N, C-alpha and C positions, 0 to 999 in steps of 0.2 A: 863815229856814226856818220861825220860832216868832211868830203873827199876833193879835197885840196886839186885844181887838175890846173895847168895856164891858163893864160883869158883868151877864147875864144869868140866871135860870134854868136845870136840870137839862132837858133836853128827851130824849123818850128817840129823835129823829134816828131819825123815825120806820121805825123796829124794826134800822137796819138799829147797826151798832157802836159805845156812847156815846163820847165823847171828851173826853178825859184832864182837859178844865178844868172838867167834870161836878162829876168825885172831887174833884177841885184846889179850888171851889167851896165844898165840903159842909166840906174843914178849915179855906178863912180867910176867909168866907165873914160880914161882921160881924153879931153877935149882936144891937146894938141899934140899932132903923131910926134915933135920935133923933140919933145922932152922927154916919151918915152923910151922905159931904159932899155938893150941890148937882146935883143933874141935871145929868150931861157933866162933869158933876167925881169921880161917885164912885168906888170901885174896879177895875180893873182885872182880868180872869186871861189869860189863854195857849190858847188852841186847841191842843190836842197831835192828832193823830189815833194812831190805830198807824203808819198810814202812812208817818206822818212820824217815829214813834218806830221805824220796821222803820230808817230816815236812819244811825238812832245803830253802827246793827250794818256797819263797817267787811266784814267777812270773814265765813264761815262756818263749820261747824265745825272742817270741815279732810279731810282724803283721807290714807290713807296707807293705800297696796297693798308685796299683796309676790306674787310676786315684782317686788321695785324696777326693774326693769331693760326696755328697753326691746325684750324676746320675755316672751311668759308661753305654756307652753306648754299645751293645750287637754287636757292626758291630764291636768293637776293641779291640785288645786283654788288655782284662783283667794281670798286673801286681803285682805281689805278692811278699815281697823277707824277713827273717828275722835273724834275728844277730844266728851266732853257735860257734860264744863266749862260751869258758866252763862259766862256775862260780864256784865260792871258796865262800863256807862257813868258821863259825870256831863254837864249841863247845868243853865239857865240859867233860868229862870223870872222874871220879873219879880223879879229880883235874890236869885230865894234859886233855890239851890243843890240837885238832884234827883238823886235818884240812882235809875239804872232798871238792872234785871235779869233777862238774856233767858237762859230755861232752855231749853234744846232736852230735846225728850219724843220727839222719829220721826225715823224716818233711811226717805227712801226714796232706792235707786242701778238708776240705772239702768244697764244690762252692755255700750251700747253695741250688742247684736246682738240687740235688738227687746224684751225682757226685764226685766222689773224686781222687786227686793225690797222690801218697805213693813216696817217693825221695830220700835221699841223699842231694839232692843240697838243700843249703838254699836260694839258688836264687839274685838276682842284682837287682839296679833298674836300669832303660832305662836309656841308647841308649847300656845298658849290658844285661838283662833283662835275662832267662833263666826259669822259672820260669810262663806261662802263662794261662790263661784261655778263652776258649771264646763262650759268653752266647749265647744261643739261640730265648730264647723268655721274652717279657716284665714281668717285675715284680716288687711287692713295698716288699721293708723293709727287703731287702735278707743282710744276712750276713754269715762270711766268718770265718771257727774254724779253728783254726791248732792243729795239737797235737803232742808232738814235744819226745822224746824216748831220753831217758836220759842212761847212760853210768855213772860210782860210781866211783871213789877209795879214800882212804885215809888213814892218815898216823900221826902220832905222830907231835906238829909242832916240828920242826926242825930237824927231820930226815929227810935223804935222799933216804925211800927209801916206793913209794905205793904199798899198801894194796888194790887190788879189790875187790868189795863186787859184789857177783855171780847176777844178776837179772839183771832187767833192769826197769825204772821208767819213767810216764809218766806226762808231762801233758798238759791240754787243755785250749784255749784260743779266742777269739772268738774277730771279728773287728763291726767296729761300721755300723750299718745298715746305705744299699744304696737302691736306686728304679736301674731296669734295664731299658731301654729305648733305644729307637728307632731315629734314625734322620729323620725328614721328612722333606723332598725338595718343597717348596711355589715360584711358579714362579710368578713372578709381573707381571704385564702390561706392562712393559716394557720391562721382560723379553720376555715378550710371544711374544711381537713385533720383540725381535731382530732375535728372531729366526724361523717369520716367520711367527707366527700365526697371 
């Protein structure tokens, strides 16, 4: 995954997202050219793009729904929430341990009925729920899909200064399927008699 290349100056990459190697170069580039090794044997850096950093996230922020069962009543609020805790991973670049931090900043919920909700609120469980949806029609095998957007920063292990990776990373995950149902009330003979029918 990590590609080693000869040391080179940072380039704007045609206006695209700068590679992490540019920031890494600024931290570890030799300050005395006279002590540089001969051409071809000079210090090397590691090219790590934001897409490569994304491979360090094994999972998204998670989906919890209420109710959790196989049926959702369309007249009731459908509650969802996710985990807003930052994720941490460690990788090794040129024998240097690098800490990478991923922080969720926004969430897009696709409700499976053609509508979506985008929010910076991760939601919360009942009774303090803040992210809900009301379905209008019955259906079967519906799923909710969550796309989480993350910012990323990194630092060599043991250092205190973080370095921001420009651009964002997204993860997408889908809930277990459920059916949308309607409550139908049936009156028994005793109930009808009690109501004078």
